[in-house]
C-alpha positions in Angstrom: 124.4 40.3 33.9 120.9 40.7 33.0 119.7 39.3 36.4 122.2 41.8 38.2 120.8 44.7 36.1 117.1 43.6 37.1 118.1 43.5 40.8 119.8 46.8 40.5 116.6 48.3 38.9 114.5 46.9 41.8 116.8 48.2 44.4 116.5 51.9 42.8 112.9 51.7 42.6 112.5 50.5 46.4 114.8 53.4 47.3 112.8 55.8 45.3 109.5 54.5 46.8 110.7 55.0 50.3 112.3 58.3 49.6 109.0 59.6 48.2 107.2 58.1 51.2 109.6 60.0 53.6 109.0 63.1 51.6 105.2 62.7 51.9 105.6 62.0 55.6 107.5 65.3 56.0 105.0 67.3 54.0 102.3 65.7 56.3 104.2 66.7 59.3 104.7 70.3 58.1 101.0 70.5 57.3 100.2 69.4 60.8 102.7 72.0 62.2 100.8 74.7 60.2 97.7 73.8 61.9 98.8 75.3 65.2 97.0 78.4 66.1 98.4 81.8 65.2 98.2 82.6 68.9 100.4 79.6 69.9 102.9 80.4 67.1 103.1 84.0 68.2 103.6 83.2 71.8 106.8 81.4 71.0 108.5 84.6 70.2 106.9 86.9 72.7 109.1 89.1 75.0 106.5 88.8 77.7 104.2 86.2 79.0 100.5 86.2 79.1 98.4 86.1 82.2 94.7 86.5 82.9 93.1 88.7 85.6 90.2 87.0 87.3 88.2 90.3 87.2 87.8 89.5 83.4 85.2 86.8 84.5 83.6 88.6 87.4 80.2 88.5 86.0 80.4 84.7 85.3 81.8 84.2 88.8 79.2 86.2 90.5 76.4 84.7 88.7 77.5 81.3 89.9 78.3 80.0 86.4 81.9 79.4 87.3 83.5 78.3 90.6 86.6 80.1 91.9 88.8 76.9 91.7 87.8 76.5 88.0 89.6 79.7 87.1 93.1 78.3 86.3 91.6 75.7 84.0 89.5 78.3 82.1 92.7 80.5 81.8 94.7 77.6 80.4 92.0 76.9 78.0 92.2 80.4 76.6 95.9 80.2 76.3 97.4 81.8 79.3 100.4 80.7 81.3 99.6 82.8 84.5 96.6 83.7 86.7 95.9 86.8 88.8 93.4 86.0 91.5 90.9 88.5 93.0 90.4 88.4 96.8 86.7 89.0 96.5 86.1 85.6 95.1 87.7 83.6 98.1 87.6 86.3 100.9 85.9 83.8 103.2 88.7 81.4 102.8 91.7 83.5 103.0 92.9 81.8 106.2 91.6 78.4 105.2 94.8 76.4 104.2 92.8 73.4 103.1 91.1 75.7 100.5 94.2 77.6 99.6 95.8 74.3 98.9 93.0 73.4 96.5 93.8 76.8 94.6 97.5 75.5 94.4 96.3 72.2 93.0 94.1 73.7 90.5 96.8 75.9 89.1 99.2 73.0 89.0 96.8 70.8 87.2 96.2 73.6 84.6 99.9 74.2 84.3 99.5 78.0 85.0 101.6 80.1 87.6 99.9 81.8 90.5 101.1 85.3 90.2 99.4 87.7 92.5 96.2 88.4 94.5 94.4 91.8 93.8 93.0 93.0 97.2 90.0 95.2 97.4 87.7 96.0 100.2 89.9 95.4 103.2 90.4 99.0 104.2 92.0 102.1 103.0 95.9 102.1 103.4 96.0 105.8 102.5 93.3 107.0 105.1 94.0 110.1 106.9 92.6 108.6 110.1 95.6 106.7 111.5 93.2 104.2 113.3 91.5 103.3 110.0 94.9 103.1 108.4 96.3 100.8 111.2 93.3 98.4 110.7 93.8 98.4 107.0 97.4 97.4 107.3 96.4 94.6 109.8 93.5 93.3 107.6 95.9 93.2 104.5 98.5 90.9 106.2 96.4 87.9 105.8 96.5 88.4 102.1 100.3 88.5 102.2 100.1 85.2 104.0 97.7 83.7 101.4 100.0 85.0 98.6 102.9 83.3 100.1 100.9 80.1 100.6 99.7 79.8 96.9 103.2 80.7 95.6 102.3 84.0 94.2 104.9 87.0 94.1 102.7 89.9 95.0 99.5 91.2 96.4 98.0 94.2 94.6 96.7 96.9 96.9 95.0 100.4 96.6 96.0 103.8 97.8 92.7 105.9 97.7 92.7 108.2 100.5 91.4 111.8 100.6 92.3 115.3 101.5 95.2 117.3 100.0 98.1 115.6 97.9 100.3 116.3 100.9 98.1 114.5 103.2 97.5 111.6 100.8 101.2 111.2 100.4 102.1 111.2 103.9 99.2 108.6 104.7 100.0 106.6 101.7 103.6 106.3 102.5 103.0 105.3 106.1 100.2 102.7 105.3 102.0 101.1 102.2 105.4 101.3 103.9 104.3 99.4 107.1 102.4 96.7 105.0 105.6 96.4 102.8 107.6 95.7 105.8 105.5 92.7 106.7 105.5 91.5 103.1 109.2 91.7 103.0 109.4 89.4 106.1 107.2 86.9 104.1 109.1 87.3 100.8 106.0 88.9 99.2 105.9 92.2 97.1 103.2 94.8 97.7 102.4 96.6 94.6 99.9 99.4 93.8 97.7 99.8 90.8 96.6 103.3 89.4 93.1 102.7 90.6 91.3 105.9 91.1 91.8 109.0 93.1 95.3 110.3 93.6 96.7 106.8 93.1 95.9 107.4 89.2 98.2 110.5 89.3 101.2 108.5 88.3 103.6 111.4 89.4 102.2 111.4 92.9 102.3 107.6 93.0 105.8 107.3 91.9 106.7 109.8 94.7 105.4 107.5 97.2 107.5 104.6 95.6 110.6 106.8 95.9 110.1 107.8 99.5 109.6 104.3 100.6 112.4 103.0 98.7 111.8 99.3 99.4 112.7 96.5 96.9 109.5 94.7 97.5 107.3 97.8 96.8 106.2 98.5 93.4 103.5 99.4 90.7 101.1 97.6 88.5 100.6 100.0 85.7 97.0 99.5 84.2 96.5 100.9 80.8 93.0 102.0 81.6 92.6 103.4 85.1 93.9 107.0 84.9 90.8 109.0 85.9 91.7 111.0 89.1 88.3 112.6 89.8 84.7 112.0 88.8 81.5 113.8 89.2 80.2 112.9 92.6 83.5 111.9 93.9 83.3 108.1 93.5 86.6 106.3 92.3 84.8 104.4 89.5 81.1 105.6 89.0 80.4 108.8 87.2 81.7 110.9 84.4 85.5 111.4 84.7 86.3 115.1 85.1 90.1 115.0 85.6 92.1 112.2 83.6 95.8 111.7 83.7 97.7 111.1 80.4 97.6 107.2 80.2 100.9 107.1 78.2 102.9 109.5 80.4 101.5 107.7 83.5 102.6 104.3 82.2 106.0 105.7 81.3 106.3 107.0 84.9 105.2 103.8 86.5 107.1 101.3 84.5 110.4 101.6 86.4 108.6 100.3 89.4 106.5 97.7 87.7 106.3 94.2 89.0 103.3 93.4 86.9 101.3 95.1 84.0 97.6 95.2 83.4 96.3 95.3 79.8 92.8 96.9 80.5 90.3 96.7 77.5 86.8 98.1 77.1 85.8 97.9 73.5 87.1 97.1 70.0 86.4 98.4 66.7 85.9 96.1 63.5 89.7 96.0 62.9 90.1 94.5 66.5 91.7 97.6 67.8 90.9 98.8 71.4 88.8 102.1 71.0 90.3 104.0 73.9 93.9 102.8 74.2 96.7 102.7 71.6 98.1 99.2 72.5 101.1 99.4 70.0 102.1 102.6 71.8 101.5 101.0 75.3 103.6 97.9 74.6 106.3 100.0 73.1 106.5 101.9 76.5 106.4 98.6 78.4 109.1 97.0 76.2 111.4 100.1 76.2 111.7 99.5 80.0 113.1 96.0 79.4 110.0 94.5 81.1 109.7 90.9 80.2 107.3 89.6 82.8 103.7 88.8 82.6 101.0 91.2 81.0 97.7 90.5 82.5 94.5 90.7 80.3 91.7 92.5 82.1 88.6 92.9 80.1 86.0 95.3 81.4 83.7 95.9 78.5 80.0 95.6 77.9 79.6 95.0 74.1 81.5 91.6 73.9 80.8 88.6 76.3 83.6 88.1 79.0 85.1 85.2 77.0 85.1 87.0 73.6 86.5 90.2 75.3 89.3 88.1 76.8 90.1 86.6 73.5 90.0 90.0 71.7 92.3 91.5 74.2 94.7 88.6 74.1 94.9 88.7 70.2 95.3 92.4 70.3 98.5 92.0 72.5 99.8 89.2 70.3 99.1 91.4 67.2 101.0 94.3 68.3 103.9 92.5 70.1 107.1 93.3 68.2 
């Protein structure tokens, strides 16, 4: 009987030891999980996905401190799941399938999605001169082809134009509409950003969307680009003398949105953007049942490009509800 009692005690002690060990292991595993970054934890419950606009790194790229093909890996390193390419950084390779394949491979290796190509400098799709507009339509088609090759869903174009609102509307509808027809044949969306001039008057831009009425035509609401006119007449340089209400503009553009750009310029000590109410912007975007990618596009001067990207990313995560 005594021997049996000793064996029973030994068994209970052994069970207790392993039970304590398992609890310790569980605690250790919990501690490991708690070491995940706040950003990664928050991303699990996001109603949108995060992408990085390549323009956020334009100074680094233009200085030669980063190669175009390194962009996807940098985006992944910073916690992004999608990339938005800028045509400027591979404009000489747009028809080079071997190079485009390297872009595909770079994105695949980094485990990010190629989402869109932002196209600038290839003619004015809203030019009053039809010959100029015709050339712009033709010159943009190669970017539709490139977007298809790399697996992107859209190209982002501009509708600058000049003249009266009526002239702009007619020219923009023609240029965008004809390019969109080609885009449709290739399965690619053609989307327009509020990017200066009358394209930053969202009411007028939406009227163009409505007249064209194609399902592969849409908008890319940018939180920051709502200046319609500047001193000197330039689209970007000079003091803004006529600015559209950014919240009204975003509200108007969202029904047609196929992408969204979270522009940022500067941040206060609390991490808030100094010009844009991000909580209000995200509420507008969410109210329209948008659940796609929101692209970080930092354009400030007071932080480095990397720090500005991180600040914008973290602000989006903090304001997501």
